[in-house]
N, C-alpha and C positions, 0 to 999 in steps of 0.2 A: 240477485237480479240487478242489472244496471239501472241507475236512476234515469238514464236517458231513454229507457224503454217507453215508447208511445208518447214522447215529449215533442214539443214544438221548439225548434232551435233556429236561431238567427245568427249568422256569422258575417262580419264585415271583412272585405278583402279575401274572399275564399277561393279565388281562381288560381292561386299558386301558393307555394311555401307551406307554412304551418297551418294556415287557414284551410287550404285544400286538403292537407293530410288529416286534419280534424274532421272536416266535412265527410270525407270518404269513410273514416272510422265510424262516425255517428250514423251514417247511412244504414249500417247493419241493424240498428235497433230503434232509431227515432221514428216517430209518426210523420213528422213534417220537418223539412229543412229549407230554410230560406237563406239567401245570401246576397250580398251586394257585389257589384262588379263594375269595372270600367271597360273591359275588353269583351265584346259580345261573343267573339269566337271562343275565347277561353271559357266563358260562361256556359256555352252550349256543350263544350267538351266535358265540363264538370257535371252538368246535368246528365249526360249520357252515361258517364262513368258511375254515378250514384244510382241511376235507374237500373243498370246491369246488376249491381249489388243487391238492390231491393226494388223489385218491380212495383211493389205496393206503396213505395215512398211518395209522399206528396212533396213536390219541389216548386219553390217560387224564387225567382231571381229579380233583382231590382238594380237598375243603374244608379250609381251614386259617385259623384266627384267630391271627395271629402275636403278638397281645397276650396270649394265654393259653397257658402252657407245656404244659398237658395237651392242648390242641388240637394243638400242634406235635408232641408225642409220638405222639398217635393218628394224625396224618397221616403221620408218618415210618414208622410200623409198616405202614400200608396200602400206602405206596409200596414198601417193601422186599418186601412180600408179592406185589405185582403186577408190579414191574419187574425185580427180580433184579439188574440192573446199570444204571449211569448213565455215559455218556460225558462229558456236559457238564451241570454244575449252574450255573444262573444265579440268584444271590440278588438279587432286584429289589424284592420287596415292601417298602413303606415308608410312613411317615406324616410329615406336618408338622403340628405342633400349636401354636396360638397361645394356648391356655389350658391351665393345668396340670391333669393328671388322672393317676391311678394305676391300674394294672391290678389284677386280682384277686390277683396275686402280690405286690402292694405296691411295684411298680416304676413309675417315671414312664413314661408310655406311649411317648414318643418313643424313649427308650433301650431300652425293652423290645422294641419292634417292630424298630427299625432296627439295633440291635446284637445284643441277646440272641437275637432271632429268627434272624439269620444264624448266630450261634454255636451255638445248640442244634440247629437244623435240620441244619446241615452236619455237625456231629459225629455226630449220630444216623445219618446216611446214608453216612458215610465207608466203611463196609465194602463197600457196593455200588459206590461211586465208584471205589475202588481195585481193583475186579475187572477193569476195562478198562485196557488199556495206553494210556499218554499221555492219560489223562482230564484234564479241565479244570474249574476252578471260577472263575467270574467274579462278583465282588462289586460291586454298584453303590454307589459312594461319592459324594463331591461335593467341589467346591472349598470348600464351606461348612466343611470341617474347619479352614480358616484363621480361622473365627469365634472360635476358642478357642485359648489358648496351650498348654493341656494338659488332661488329665483332671482333673476336680474331685473328687478322692478323698474329701474331707471332706463333700461333699454331691452324690453322684453323680446324685441325682434333680433337682438344681437347684430344690429345693422353696423355698429361701429367696431365690432370685434368678431366677425363671422369666421374669418380664416377658412379652415377646411370643414367647418360646420359641426365639429365634435361637441362643442359646448352647447350649441343650439339643440342638437339631438339629445344630449344629456339632460338639458332643461325640459325638453318635451316629455322625456321618460320620467323625470322627477314629477312633472305635472300629472302624469298618469297615476302615480302613487298617492300624491296629495288628494287628487280627485277620488280615488278609490276609498281612501280613509274617510273623507268628508261625506261621500255618498253613502257609505256603509253606516255611518253615524246617523244620517238622516232617515235611512230606511230600516233601522233596527226594529221598529214596531210593526213593520209591514211584512215581516217574514221573508225578506229578500236578502240573500247574502251577496256581498260584493268583494271580490278578491282580485289581486294583481299577480301576474306571473312573469318570470324571466325565462325565456325559451332557450337561452344559450346562444352561441354563435351558430347561425343556421345558414346553409347554402341555399339562398332563395334569390328571386329577382329583385328584392328590395334594394333600392338604390341604383338600379341600372339606368334609370332615366334622369335627364337633366343634371348630370354629374360631369365633373372634369375628367380629363384623361388620367390624371394622377389617381383619382378616386377609383376608376375602373381598373387600373393597373394594380392598386392595393388589394382590391377584391380578388383578382386572379391569383395574386401571391398567397393570400390567406385562405383560399378555397380548400386546400387539403386539410386544414385544421377545423373546418366547419363540421357540425353534426348534421344528420339528415333532417328534412322537414318533419318526418314522423317522430324522431327523437325530440325535436324541438317542441312538438305538439303534445308530448306525453303528459306534461303537467296540466294542460288544458283538459285533456281527456280524463285524467285522474279526477280533477275537480268536478267535471261534468258527470262522471259515472258513479262516483262514490255515493252510497246511500247515507242519509242523515247528516249532511254537511251542516255544521253549526258555526264554524269559524267564519268570521267576516271582518273585512278591513285589513286583511293580512297580505303579505307578499310571499309568494311561493317560488321555490327553485327545486327542480327535480323531485316534485311530489312532497316537499316538506316546507313548513313555514320557515322563512329565512329572515335575517336581519336586514334592515334598510339603513340608509344614512341617518345620522342624528337629526338633521334638518327636516327630513321627510316625516318625522313624528310630531312636528310642530303644528298644533291644531289652529293656532292663530294664523299661521302662514297658509294653511289649507283653506281657511275661511276667506283670507284675502285673495287667494287665487280664484276661489269660487265667484267672488264679487267682480273681480277683473274679467273673468270669463263671461259673466252675464253682460258686462258692459261691451265686450268685444263682439258678442253675438246679438246685441241689442234686444235682449229678452231676459226677464227675471223669472226664476223658477222657485215657487214656494212649495216645498215638499213636506 
Protein backbone atom coordinates (compact mmCIF):
# COMPACT_ATOMS: atom_id res chain seq x y z
CA UNK A 1 0.00 0.00 0.00
CA UNK A 2 1.24 3.49 -0.84
CA UNK A 3 1.96 5.78 2.12
CA UNK A 4 0.10 8.55 0.28
CA UNK A 5 -3.20 6.64 0.50
CA UNK A 6 -5.78 8.91 2.14
CA UNK A 7 -3.15 11.55 2.98
CA UNK A 8 -3.34 15.34 2.85
CA UNK A 9 -0.66 16.66 0.49
CA UNK A 10 0.47 20.22 -0.16
CA UNK A 11 2.70 21.06 -3.15
CA UNK A 12 4.11 24.48 -3.97
CA UNK A 13 4.47 25.46 -7.61
CA UNK A 14 2.34 22.56 -8.85
CA UNK A 15 0.90 24.02 -12.05
CA UNK A 16 3.76 22.86 -14.28
CA UNK A 17 6.91 20.74 -14.40
CA UNK A 18 7.73 18.18 -11.72
CA UNK A 19 5.24 19.71 -9.29
CA UNK A 20 2.40 19.05 -11.71
CA UNK A 21 3.69 15.57 -12.53
CA UNK A 22 3.79 14.70 -8.82
CA UNK A 23 0.32 16.17 -8.18
CA UNK A 24 -1.24 14.13 -10.98
CA UNK A 25 0.42 10.96 -9.69
CA UNK A 26 -0.72 11.60 -6.10
CA UNK A 27 -4.27 12.25 -7.29
CA UNK A 28 -4.63 8.50 -7.74
CA UNK A 29 -4.38 7.72 -4.02
CA UNK A 30 -4.43 10.89 -1.87
CA UNK A 31 -7.40 12.02 0.19
CA UNK A 32 -6.71 15.71 -0.38
CA UNK A 33 -4.28 17.68 -2.53
CA UNK A 34 -3.61 21.37 -2.04
CA UNK A 35 -1.26 23.42 -4.15
CA UNK A 36 0.00 26.95 -4.61
CA UNK A 37 -0.13 28.76 -7.90
CA UNK A 38 0.56 32.09 -9.58
CA UNK A 39 -1.37 31.51 -12.81
CA UNK A 40 -5.09 31.01 -12.17
CA UNK A 41 -5.77 29.47 -15.59
CA UNK A 42 -3.08 26.82 -15.07
CA UNK A 43 -4.47 26.18 -11.58
CA UNK A 44 -7.93 25.47 -13.00
CA UNK A 45 -6.44 23.16 -15.64
CA UNK A 46 -4.63 21.17 -12.93
CA UNK A 47 -7.78 20.93 -10.80
CA UNK A 48 -9.77 19.58 -13.74
CA UNK A 49 -7.07 17.06 -14.63
CA UNK A 50 -6.83 15.73 -11.07
CA UNK A 51 -10.61 15.59 -10.67
CA UNK A 52 -10.88 13.41 -13.79
CA UNK A 53 -8.36 10.99 -12.26
CA UNK A 54 -10.12 10.89 -8.90
CA UNK A 55 -13.62 12.42 -8.68
CA UNK A 56 -13.59 11.95 -4.89
CA UNK A 57 -10.36 13.88 -4.39
CA UNK A 58 -10.59 17.04 -2.28
CA UNK A 59 -8.66 19.84 -4.02
CA UNK A 60 -7.64 23.24 -2.66
CA UNK A 61 -5.59 25.87 -4.44
CA UNK A 62 -3.94 28.95 -2.96
CA UNK A 63 -2.38 31.91 -4.71
CA UNK A 64 1.18 32.59 -3.57
CA UNK A 65 3.96 34.78 -4.93
CA UNK A 66 7.06 33.35 -3.29
CA UNK A 67 9.06 36.47 -4.09
CA UNK A 68 6.85 38.49 -1.72
CA UNK A 69 6.97 37.66 1.98
CA UNK A 70 3.56 39.19 2.68
CA UNK A 71 2.08 36.92 0.01
CA UNK A 72 3.69 33.87 1.64
CA UNK A 73 2.27 34.85 5.03
CA UNK A 74 -1.20 35.47 3.63
CA UNK A 75 -1.13 32.14 1.80
CA UNK A 76 0.04 30.24 4.90
CA UNK A 77 -2.79 31.77 6.95
CA UNK A 78 -5.38 30.65 4.40
CA UNK A 79 -3.91 27.16 4.27
CA UNK A 80 -3.98 26.79 8.06
CA UNK A 81 -7.58 27.96 8.09
CA UNK A 82 -8.69 25.55 5.35
CA UNK A 83 -6.59 22.42 5.88
CA UNK A 84 -6.03 22.09 9.65
CA UNK A 85 -3.40 19.35 9.03
CA UNK A 86 -0.76 18.36 6.43
CA UNK A 87 0.74 14.88 6.01
CA UNK A 88 3.15 15.78 3.22
CA UNK A 89 4.61 19.17 2.30
CA UNK A 90 6.55 19.41 -0.95
CA UNK A 91 8.53 22.62 -1.45
CA UNK A 92 8.95 22.79 -5.20
CA UNK A 93 8.27 26.38 -6.35
CA UNK A 94 11.42 27.95 -7.74
CA UNK A 95 13.03 30.25 -10.29
CA UNK A 96 16.16 30.50 -12.41
CA UNK A 97 17.22 34.06 -13.22
CA UNK A 98 19.93 35.08 -15.66
CA UNK A 99 19.50 38.79 -14.93
CA UNK A 100 19.82 40.45 -11.53
CA UNK A 101 16.67 41.67 -9.82
CA UNK A 102 15.55 42.30 -6.25
CA UNK A 103 12.23 41.62 -4.60
CA UNK A 104 10.08 44.22 -2.86
CA UNK A 105 11.81 43.07 0.34
CA UNK A 106 15.24 44.03 -1.09
CA UNK A 107 16.49 40.47 -1.58
CA UNK A 108 17.90 38.99 -4.79
CA UNK A 109 15.00 37.19 -6.46
CA UNK A 110 16.61 33.74 -6.82
CA UNK A 111 17.61 33.53 -3.15
CA UNK A 112 14.29 35.02 -2.03
CA UNK A 113 12.14 32.49 -3.89
CA UNK A 114 14.29 29.35 -3.82
CA UNK A 115 15.57 29.51 -0.25
CA UNK A 116 13.66 32.07 1.81
CA UNK A 117 10.40 30.94 0.21
CA UNK A 118 10.97 27.40 1.52
CA UNK A 119 12.18 28.68 4.88
CA UNK A 120 9.33 31.05 5.64
CA UNK A 121 6.50 28.97 4.16
CA UNK A 122 7.57 25.77 5.94
CA UNK A 123 8.07 27.40 9.33
CA UNK A 124 4.70 29.13 9.15
CA UNK A 125 3.00 25.77 8.49
CA UNK A 126 4.92 23.60 10.95
CA UNK A 127 2.10 23.59 13.50
CA UNK A 128 -0.25 21.75 11.17
CA UNK A 129 2.51 19.58 9.68
CA UNK A 130 3.41 18.31 13.15
CA UNK A 131 -0.24 17.44 13.89
CA UNK A 132 0.01 14.26 11.83
CA UNK A 133 2.14 11.28 12.88
CA UNK A 134 5.04 10.47 10.55
CA UNK A 135 4.45 13.55 8.41
CA UNK A 136 7.00 14.35 5.72
CA UNK A 137 8.66 17.38 4.14
CA UNK A 138 10.41 17.15 0.77
CA UNK A 139 12.52 20.05 -0.51
CA UNK A 140 13.43 20.21 -4.18
CA UNK A 141 17.11 21.13 -4.31
CA UNK A 142 19.62 20.48 -7.10
CA UNK A 143 23.10 19.26 -7.95
CA UNK A 144 23.63 22.93 -8.80
CA UNK A 145 24.61 23.36 -5.14
CA UNK A 146 28.06 22.26 -6.37
CA UNK A 147 28.27 25.52 -8.37
CA UNK A 148 29.44 27.30 -5.21
CA UNK A 149 31.98 26.48 -2.53
CA UNK A 150 29.82 27.93 0.22
CA UNK A 151 27.40 30.69 1.17
CA UNK A 152 28.64 34.13 0.14
CA UNK A 153 27.94 35.81 3.46
CA UNK A 154 29.49 39.18 2.54
CA UNK A 155 27.24 39.51 -0.54
CA UNK A 156 24.33 37.09 -0.13
CA UNK A 157 22.54 38.81 -3.05
CA UNK A 158 25.46 38.25 -5.44
CA UNK A 159 24.89 41.85 -6.47
CA UNK A 160 28.56 42.40 -7.31
CA UNK A 161 29.07 39.07 -9.09
CA UNK A 162 25.72 38.00 -10.57
CA UNK A 163 26.81 37.51 -14.19
CA UNK A 164 24.45 34.84 -15.65
CA UNK A 165 23.09 33.93 -12.23
CA UNK A 166 24.61 30.44 -12.01
CA UNK A 167 26.32 31.04 -8.68
CA UNK A 168 23.24 32.75 -7.24
CA UNK A 169 21.16 29.76 -8.28
CA UNK A 170 23.73 27.33 -6.90
CA UNK A 171 23.78 29.21 -3.60
CA UNK A 172 19.97 29.02 -3.34
CA UNK A 173 20.08 25.25 -3.90
CA UNK A 174 22.87 24.92 -1.33
CA UNK A 175 20.58 26.84 0.99
CA UNK A 176 17.89 24.19 0.41
CA UNK A 177 20.24 21.45 1.61
CA UNK A 178 21.49 23.38 4.64
CA UNK A 179 17.88 24.19 5.54
CA UNK A 180 16.86 20.54 5.09
CA UNK A 181 19.60 19.29 7.41
CA UNK A 182 18.92 21.93 10.05
CA UNK A 183 15.14 21.45 9.98
CA UNK A 184 15.52 17.65 10.13
CA UNK A 185 17.68 18.07 13.23
CA UNK A 186 15.11 20.35 14.88
CA UNK A 187 12.17 18.02 14.08
CA UNK A 188 13.76 14.71 15.02
CA UNK A 189 11.64 14.34 18.16
CA UNK A 190 8.44 15.26 16.36
CA UNK A 191 8.32 12.29 14.01
CA UNK A 192 8.69 14.51 10.93
CA UNK A 193 11.16 13.49 8.23
CA UNK A 194 12.76 16.22 6.11
CA UNK A 195 14.64 15.34 2.93
CA UNK A 196 15.99 17.13 -0.14
CA UNK A 197 16.03 15.81 -3.69
CA UNK A 198 17.76 16.52 -7.00
CA UNK A 199 15.30 16.06 -9.89
CA UNK A 200 17.90 16.12 -12.66
CA UNK A 201 17.76 18.42 -15.66
CA UNK A 202 14.04 18.72 -16.37
CA UNK A 203 12.26 20.26 -19.35
CA UNK A 204 9.94 22.70 -17.55
CA UNK A 205 8.95 26.36 -17.74
CA UNK A 206 11.39 27.14 -14.90
CA UNK A 207 13.38 30.15 -15.93
CA UNK A 208 11.18 31.22 -18.83
CA UNK A 209 10.34 34.58 -17.27
CA UNK A 210 12.54 37.61 -16.55
CA UNK A 211 15.54 36.10 -18.31
CA UNK A 212 17.95 37.32 -20.93
CA UNK A 213 17.87 36.28 -24.57
CA UNK A 214 21.04 34.27 -23.99
CA UNK A 215 19.37 32.34 -21.17
CA UNK A 216 16.39 31.44 -23.36
CA UNK A 217 18.64 30.38 -26.23
CA UNK A 218 20.68 28.13 -23.91
CA UNK A 219 17.50 26.45 -22.72
CA UNK A 220 16.42 25.71 -26.30
CA UNK A 221 19.85 24.24 -27.09
CA UNK A 222 19.83 22.03 -23.98
CA UNK A 223 16.18 20.94 -24.30
CA UNK A 224 16.93 17.58 -26.02
CA UNK A 225 19.08 16.55 -23.04
CA UNK A 226 16.39 17.19 -20.41
CA UNK A 227 14.37 14.41 -18.78
CA UNK A 228 10.57 14.53 -18.63
CA UNK A 229 8.81 16.17 -15.66
CA UNK A 230 7.52 12.75 -14.55
CA UNK A 231 11.06 11.31 -14.48
CA UNK A 232 12.19 14.41 -12.61
CA UNK A 233 9.40 13.84 -10.08
CA UNK A 234 10.24 10.17 -9.55
CA UNK A 235 12.32 10.73 -6.40
CA UNK A 236 9.61 12.95 -4.90
CA UNK A 237 7.05 10.24 -5.63
CA UNK A 238 9.32 7.54 -4.19
CA UNK A 239 9.88 9.42 -0.91
CA UNK A 240 6.16 10.16 -0.67
CA UNK A 241 4.86 6.66 -1.38
CA UNK A 242 7.36 4.44 0.45
CA UNK A 243 6.10 3.03 3.75
CA UNK A 244 8.14 3.40 6.92
CA UNK A 245 10.46 6.19 5.80
CA UNK A 246 12.90 6.77 8.67
CA UNK A 247 15.77 8.54 6.90
CA UNK A 248 15.81 12.27 7.51
CA UNK A 249 18.13 15.15 6.64
CA UNK A 250 19.36 13.36 3.51
CA UNK A 251 19.81 14.36 -0.13
CA UNK A 252 18.31 11.98 -2.69
CA UNK A 253 19.02 11.42 -6.38
CA UNK A 254 17.12 8.87 -8.48
CA UNK A 255 15.58 7.23 -5.43
CA UNK A 256 18.83 6.83 -3.48
CA UNK A 257 20.66 8.80 -0.82
CA UNK A 258 23.48 10.70 -2.54
CA UNK A 259 26.54 12.66 -1.48
CA UNK A 260 26.44 16.43 -1.16
CA UNK A 261 29.26 18.94 -1.12
CA UNK A 262 31.56 18.94 1.90
CA UNK A 263 30.39 22.45 2.84
CA UNK A 264 26.71 21.43 2.90
CA UNK A 265 27.44 19.11 5.85
CA UNK A 266 28.71 21.97 8.05
CA UNK A 267 26.23 22.28 10.93
CA UNK A 268 27.61 25.63 12.06
CA UNK A 269 27.02 27.09 8.60
CA UNK A 270 23.51 25.61 8.52
CA UNK A 271 22.77 27.29 11.85
CA UNK A 272 24.23 30.57 10.55
CA UNK A 273 21.97 30.41 7.50
CA UNK A 274 18.97 29.74 9.74
CA UNK A 275 19.71 32.86 11.80
CA UNK A 276 20.29 34.99 8.69
CA UNK A 277 17.03 33.70 7.20
CA UNK A 278 15.15 34.68 10.34
CA UNK A 279 16.64 38.15 10.07
CA UNK A 280 15.70 38.47 6.39
CA UNK A 281 12.08 37.46 7.03
CA UNK A 282 11.91 39.49 10.26
CA UNK A 283 10.67 36.57 12.32
CA UNK A 284 12.24 34.07 14.74
CA UNK A 285 11.11 30.46 14.82
CA UNK A 286 11.62 28.42 17.97
CA UNK A 287 11.08 24.78 17.13
